[in-house]
C-alpha positions as CSV (number, residue, x, y, z in Angstrom):
1,M,73.6,97.7,73.4
2,S,77.4,98.1,73.0
3,A,79.5,95.4,71.3
4,V,82.9,94.1,72.4
5,I,85.6,93.4,69.8
6,D,88.0,90.7,70.7
7,R,91.4,91.3,69.1
8,P,94.4,89.0,69.3
9,G,96.6,89.9,72.3
10,M,94.2,92.5,73.6
11,G,93.6,90.4,76.8
12,A,97.3,90.4,77.6
13,K,97.5,94.1,77.2
14,I,94.6,94.7,79.5
15,L,96.1,92.5,82.1
16,A,99.5,94.2,81.9
17,A,97.8,97.6,82.3
18,L,95.8,96.4,85.3
19,L,99.0,95.1,86.9
20,L,100.8,98.4,86.2
21,T,98.0,100.4,87.8
22,A,98.0,98.1,90.9
23,Y,101.8,98.5,91.4
24,S,101.5,102.3,91.0
25,A,98.7,102.4,93.6
26,A,100.8,100.3,96.0
27,G,103.7,102.6,95.5
28,L,101.6,105.7,96.3
29,A,100.2,104.1,99.3
30,Q,103.8,103.3,100.5
31,E,104.8,106.9,100.0
32,G,101.9,108.1,102.0
33,R,102.5,105.7,104.9
34,S,104.6,106.8,107.9
35,T,107.9,105.0,108.0
36,D,110.6,104.4,110.6
37,D,112.6,107.1,108.9
38,D,110.4,109.7,110.7
39,L,111.5,108.4,114.1
40,I,114.7,109.0,116.1
41,D,116.9,105.9,116.1
42,P,118.1,105.7,119.7
43,R,120.9,103.2,119.1
44,G,124.2,104.7,119.9
45,T,125.8,106.9,122.5
46,W,124.1,110.1,123.7
47,N,125.3,113.1,125.8
48,C,122.4,113.8,128.1
49,I,121.2,115.9,131.0
50,F,118.7,114.9,133.6
51,Y,116.8,117.8,135.2
52,G,114.0,118.3,137.7
53,N,115.4,116.6,140.8
54,P,115.6,119.3,143.6
55,A,118.2,117.3,145.5
56,L,120.6,116.6,142.6
57,G,120.0,119.5,140.3
58,D,121.0,119.0,136.7
59,E,122.9,115.7,136.1
60,R,125.2,115.2,133.1
61,V,125.4,111.6,132.0
62,L,126.2,109.5,129.0
63,L,123.6,107.0,127.8
64,S,124.3,104.1,125.4
65,F,121.5,102.2,123.7
66,A,123.0,99.0,122.2
67,P,121.4,97.1,119.2
68,D,120.7,94.2,121.6
69,Q,118.5,96.6,123.6
70,S,120.8,96.8,126.6
71,T,121.1,100.2,128.2
72,L,124.3,101.6,129.8
73,M,124.9,104.9,131.7
74,A,128.1,106.6,132.7
75,K,129.2,109.9,134.2
76,P,131.3,112.0,131.8
77,S,134.9,111.9,132.7
78,E,138.3,112.8,131.3
79,D,139.1,109.1,131.1
80,E,137.8,107.5,127.9
81,A,137.8,104.1,129.7
82,R,135.0,105.3,131.9
83,P,132.9,102.7,133.9
84,W,129.4,102.0,132.6
85,V,126.5,101.0,134.8
86,P,123.9,98.7,133.2
87,L,120.2,99.8,133.3
88,S,117.1,97.9,132.2
89,R,116.7,96.9,128.6
90,W,115.3,99.6,126.4
91,Q,112.2,99.0,124.4
92,V,110.1,100.9,121.9
93,E,106.3,100.7,121.8
94,D,103.9,103.0,119.9
95,D,106.8,105.3,119.0
96,F,107.9,105.7,122.7
97,L,111.2,104.6,124.1
98,S,111.3,103.4,127.7
99,F,113.9,102.1,130.2
100,T,114.4,102.1,134.0
101,D,117.2,102.9,136.4
102,S,116.4,100.5,139.3
103,R,119.0,102.2,141.6
104,S,117.3,105.6,141.6
105,G,113.8,104.2,140.9
106,R,113.4,106.4,137.8
107,E,111.4,105.3,134.8
108,F,112.3,107.1,131.6
109,Q,110.2,107.6,128.5
110,A,110.9,109.5,125.2
111,D,108.7,110.3,122.3
112,L,110.8,109.2,119.2
113,R,108.7,111.5,116.9
114,R,110.5,114.5,118.3
115,S,113.5,116.1,116.6
116,T,115.9,115.3,119.6
117,L,116.1,112.4,121.9
118,G,114.6,113.2,125.3
119,G,111.4,113.1,127.4
120,E,110.4,112.7,131.0
121,W,111.4,110.6,134.0
122,R,109.2,109.6,137.0
123,T,109.6,108.2,140.5
124,L,106.9,107.6,143.0
125,N,107.0,111.2,144.1
126,L,109.1,113.1,141.6
127,L,108.7,114.1,137.9
128,G,111.5,115.5,135.8
129,G,112.9,115.5,132.3
130,W,115.9,114.5,130.2
131,W,117.4,115.8,127.0
132,C,120.2,114.4,124.8
133,S,122.5,115.2,121.9
134,E,124.4,112.6,119.9
135,A,127.8,111.9,121.5
136,R,129.3,110.1,118.5
137,E,131.7,107.9,120.4
138,R,132.2,104.2,120.8
139,V,131.5,102.4,124.1
140,D,133.8,99.8,125.6
141,L,131.2,97.3,126.8
142,G,133.7,95.4,128.8
143,I,134.2,98.2,131.3
144,F,131.6,98.3,134.1
145,A,131.4,100.2,137.3
146,D,133.3,98.7,140.2
147,E,132.5,100.1,143.6
148,Q,135.9,99.1,145.0
149,K,137.8,101.2,142.5
150,P,138.1,105.0,142.7
151,S,136.0,107.0,140.2
152,P,137.9,108.5,137.3
153,A,138.4,112.3,137.3
154,M,135.2,114.0,136.3
155,M,135.1,116.4,133.4
156,V,134.9,120.1,134.6
157,P,131.2,120.9,134.7
158,L,129.7,123.7,132.6
159,V,130.2,127.0,134.4
160,I,128.1,129.9,133.3
161,A,130.1,133.1,132.5
162,V,127.3,135.5,131.6
163,T,123.7,135.2,132.8
164,A,121.1,137.3,131.2
165,T,117.7,137.7,133.0
166,P,114.6,137.8,130.9
167,S,112.4,140.8,131.0
168,Y,108.8,140.2,132.0
169,P,106.6,140.8,128.9
170,R,104.4,143.8,129.3
171,Q,101.4,142.1,127.9
172,A,101.8,139.3,130.4
173,I,101.9,141.9,133.2
174,R,98.8,143.7,131.9
175,E,97.0,140.3,131.7
176,A,98.4,139.0,135.0
177,I,99.9,135.9,133.3
178,E,102.4,133.8,135.1
179,G,104.3,130.8,133.8
180,R,107.4,128.6,133.5
181,V,109.7,127.9,130.6
182,V,112.3,125.1,130.2
183,I,114.8,125.3,127.3
184,C,117.4,122.6,126.6
185,F,120.4,123.4,124.3
186,E,124.0,122.6,123.5
187,V,127.1,124.5,124.4
188,D,130.1,124.5,122.1
189,P,133.7,124.7,123.3
190,S,133.8,128.4,123.0
191,G,130.9,128.6,125.6
192,A,128.3,129.7,123.1
193,V,124.7,128.4,123.2
194,R,123.6,126.3,120.2
195,N,120.5,124.5,119.1
196,P,118.0,125.6,121.7
197,E,114.8,123.6,122.1
198,F,111.7,124.5,124.1
199,I,110.9,121.6,126.4
200,E,108.3,123.3,128.5
201,L,106.4,126.5,127.6
202,S,103.4,127.4,129.7
203,D,102.3,130.3,127.5
204,D,103.7,131.4,124.2
205,I,103.8,135.0,125.5
206,F,107.1,134.0,127.3
207,R,108.8,132.5,124.3
208,A,110.7,135.5,122.9
209,A,111.9,136.8,126.3
210,S,113.2,133.4,127.4
211,L,115.0,132.8,124.1
212,D,116.6,136.3,124.1
213,S,117.8,135.8,127.6
214,L,119.3,132.3,126.9
215,M,121.0,133.4,123.7
216,S,122.5,136.5,125.5
217,S,124.1,134.1,128.1
218,S,127.3,132.2,127.7
219,Y,129.5,129.6,129.5
220,Q,133.2,129.4,130.3
221,P,135.1,127.9,127.3
222,W,137.0,124.6,127.5
223,T,138.8,124.7,124.2
224,D,142.2,124.4,126.0
225,R,141.1,121.0,127.3
226,G,140.9,119.5,123.8
227,A,137.3,118.4,124.1
228,A,135.6,119.5,120.9
229,A,132.2,117.8,121.5
230,L,129.1,119.8,122.3
231,R,127.7,119.5,125.8
232,P,124.0,119.5,126.7
233,A,122.4,121.8,129.2
234,C,119.0,123.1,130.3
235,R,117.7,126.3,131.8
236,S,114.4,127.1,133.4
237,F,112.7,130.5,133.7
238,V,109.9,131.2,136.2
239,F,107.7,134.2,135.5
240,S,105.8,135.2,138.7
241,L,104.1,138.4,139.7
242,E,104.2,140.1,143.1
243,Y,100.8,141.3,144.1
244,A,100.3,144.4,146.3
245,F,97.3,144.3,148.6
């Protein structure tokens, strides 16, 4: 049977050691826990592209997510005092951002755990996507769209200068694999493609061919217009085989 020796001040030292251990454990638990730093903060202004609508094609828009959860949308224009259209309030639930454009009936959702803001949009009979890069500009919340006033001059859209067509991977031909790829990216003022991100990739066998084609393409520069900001864009590649009977 062991004996316990009671020394003066020993109880206080044991208590201090226990408290120190508890604080250390709590700190480790905090480090191992997922934090909001891992998520995209949507607040601010974003340069976005909506794709997947067969009637409208790719749409370039500006989205503003205010701290009070109001959402505004505008068409990019040469006039900084562009009119903004209010959308529904944005909200975040389970790491997903959502908002609605009641005029078009589109419901938007974005997974904030991604590296870039973007996701999908839905209507009753359509499904598409959207992808954004940070615009880094202030929004004049007092300027809203007025149907009675003429629209400001629109910025010149992205015009592709060189289009490279991807080669069909030989392995995919041998194995009769078809697929679709969607890549969103940014274009700098010189017309070069920057920061590509795969949004849709039906089979990894098409990754290299699609990326090589995209990076070999370029757009007409707009350096002379004094707009230094990057512009978002998306391209889709469809790989399909022709069968001989």
